[in-house]
N, C-alpha and C positions, 0 to 999 in steps of 0.2 A: 530044322526049323525053316519054314518058308513064310515070310510075312512081308507086308508093305505098310509103311507108316508115313504120315505127314509130320514132319519135324520142323518146328519153328524156334529159332534161337536168335538172340541178339548177337551180332558178330563181335567177338573179342578173342584174345589170344587163347582162351580156354575152350571156345566153342567153334571157332573157324575151321579147325581140322575136321569136324563132322560136317559142316556146311559145304566145304569144298571137296569132300570125299577123300581127303588125305588119310583119315582114319575111318574105317568102315565098321558097321555093326554086323557081326557074323550071322549069316542066314537071314538078314533083313534088308529089303530094298527100301531105300530112303528117298522120299520126295522132300528135299530141303527148302526151307523158306528163311531167308535172311530178314529178320524182323527189324523194323525201324525203331521200335521202342518196346520196353516191357509193358507199358500201358496198353498199347495196341495188341500185343500178344495176350495179355491177361483178358482183355475184353473178348478177343477171338476165342480163347479157350473156354470162357464162360458160355459162349454160343456154340461150342462143339466144333470149332473150326479146324482143330488139329488133334492128332493122336498123342503127341508128346510136344511139350513147349516149355520155354522159360517163362516163369510166371511170378507175379508179385506174391510175397508171402502173406500179406494181409488179405489180398483178394482171395487167395486160396483158402485161408482159414475161415473167412466168412462163407465162401461157397460150400465148404464141407459142413459148416454149422447148419446150412440150409439144405443139406442132403445131396449136394452135387456128386455125380459118379466119377470123382477124380481121386487120385492117390499120388502122394509125393514120392519122389526118388531123392535119395540123400546125396544130391549133387548140387553144390552151392557156388555158382560162378559169380554171383553178385553180392559183395559185401562192402560196407562203408561205415566209417565212424561218422557220427552226427555232429560232432563239435564244430567242424568247419562250416556247417550250414546254419549256425546260430548267428543271425544278423540283427543289428540294432541301429536305429537312426541316430546320427550324431545330434547331440543336444537333447535327447529324450531322457537323459538321466538314468540310463540303464547301465549299471556297472557289472552285474553278474546275472546269470539266468534267474536267480531268485527275484530279481526286480521285475520280472514279466507278469507277476500277479497284478490283476487289475488293468492290464494293458491291452491294446488292440494289436493282435499278432496274426500275420498272414501265413498260410500254408498253400501249397499247390492244390492238394486235396486233403480233406480231413482224414480220410481213411487210407491215404497213401502209406505204404509200409514205413517209409522214413518218418512220416508224421507220427505213427504209433510209437516208434522208437523215441522220437524227440519228446513226446509227451510223457512217455514212461520214464525217461531220464530226468526230465524236468520235475516230475512229481516225486520220484524216489530219491533223488539226490539233492533237490533244491526246495522241496516242500510246496511246489506250485501245482495245485490240482487243476484239471482241465476246466472245471466249473468257475474258476476264478479269472479266466482269461476270456476276452472277447475275440473270437476267431473270425478270420476272413479267408475264404478259399477262392481259388481262381479257375478251377477246372471242375466240371461236373463229375460227380462220383461214379465209380464203376458199380453197376448194380443199384440196389435200393439205397437211397440217400437217407438213411435213418441215423439220427443222433440221439444220444442219451438225454434223459430229463435233466434240466439244469445247465446243459451245454448250449452256448449261444454261437451259432455259425451263420455268417452272412456270406452268400455266394456272389462274387463279382466275376462272372464268367468272362474270360478273355483279358482280364486286367494283368498288367505286368508288375510283378512284385518290386523290382528296383524302382519303378516309377511311383509306386505307392509309398515306398520309403522316402524317396526324394521329395514328394509333395507333402509329406507329413500326415498322410491319411492313415498310416499305420505306424506303430512305434517300433515294431520288430518283426522278424520273419524266421521261420524254421523251415529250411529248404533242403533238398537232397544234395545239391551241389553248392560249393562255396560262392558266396557273394563277397568277394575279397574286400571290396571297398567298405563294406559294412560289417565285417566279421567282428563279433563281440570279443573274442579271445585275442589278446595281444600276441601271445605265443601259442598258435593253434596246434603246432606239433606237440608241445608240452601238454596241452589240454587232452589230446588224444592218448598220449602215453600214460598220463595220470589215470584216466578213465580205465584203460586196459589193465594197468597195474593193480587197481583197486577191485576190478570186477572180473577180469579174465575174459571179457566179452568183446568180440569183434563182430558187430551186428550183421546179420544176414538180411539182405533186401529182396533178392529174387533167386529162384532155384528151379529145378526141373520137375515138372508135373506131367502125369499121363492119365489118359482115360482108364478107368478101372478094367475095362474089357481087354486091354492090351498089357495088363500088369505082368503076364507071364514072360514078357520081354525084359523085365527088370534086371535079371542077372546079366544079360547080354549088354544092356544099356549101361549098367554100372561099370562093366569091364571096358566098354568103349570110351566112356567119359574119362575114366582113369588113364587110359592109353593116350587120349587126346591131351590131357593135362601134362602127362610126362613128356610129351613131345613139344609142348608149347613154351613160348617165352613167358616170363612172369607177367601177370596183369598189371594194371596201373599201380603206382605206389600205394601200399596199404595205409600209410600215414601221410596225410597231406602235409607238405612242407618238408618232407624228407625224401631221399632217393629210395628207389625200390629196395636196394640192398640194405640200406640203413634201417628202413622200416621193417623188413623181414627179420633182421637181427634183433630189433627192439621188441618184436612180438614173439621171439624165442623159437623160431623155426618156420614151418609151413603155415602161413596165415589162411590158406584156402583148403583146409582138409575136407575130404568127402567121407561119407559114411556117418551113421548115427552116433557111434561111440564118442567121437571127438566133437560132436555138435549138439549133443543132447542138452547141455546146460544153456547154451545160447538160444536154442529153440524154445526151451521151457520158459526162459525169461520173457521172450516175445509173447508166447501164448498166455503167460500171466498178465502182461500188459494188455493184450487183446481182450481178455475177459474183464479185467478191471475197468477198462475204458468203454466197454459195451459194444465192441465190434462183434463179439460172439456171445451167445446166450449161455452156453455151457462151457465150463473150463475144460479145454481140450488137452489130451495127452499126446505126447510125441508119437508113441507107438500106434495110436489110432489113426494117425495122419499119413504114415509112411509105409511103403512096402516092407514086409518083413524080410529079415536077412540082410 
């Protein structure tokens, strides 16, 4: 095998061994790109900027729904529970996520992967449908900014969500990373553990995607990412508010498994949310989105 690929990854303990050449892809010359963000990577992949890249799960799902020549690789370096990102303004009278119905709630992007997860959890566990919330987003969407009928979204490009909370312009926010000062859950570690105990789900946010024309490299890439993971230090703590070791133990083993067998349920949950919320027109199957084998 003699191939050359442009590979763009967000530096982390799971990906840096490929970026710095510590772990090599057998028979493949790599032109590495250390991406500044998954957002930038996802936009570049939509434009055909790389052969293989770390990409947002939501952006990929919509791109496939629209016929993009991309295929997923079952390598998942980006996972995160959403509970630490539920923020509420003090004095807004919000005690639980169920109280977000009828409120003005900010998101970085409506179709951000974490936003799809947030709304899915909000609806399935607390009975708050997207149509019952007045949404505010602060970043222009990737690709077409299409929202479902009945969903109200105001775009305040460049606004800072903490400032919107502080000023009272919004009541709450659903964000990828914790806003500690405004976190709704008094014991955020317990909230994450309870969600996992009840659902078995550790949400996937971003993963590895390739152009379909290089999909013959999938076996070599899977092997390489697995070797990189085996040689890496653990990523960030899987449960916010707990050490890495304690979080791994609470989740019952390896929280970052690769391959479809151990990730089918979490992927199917997300794809259900994506269809229910109108991100995609057709209910997608896991097998249709990923390289076989």
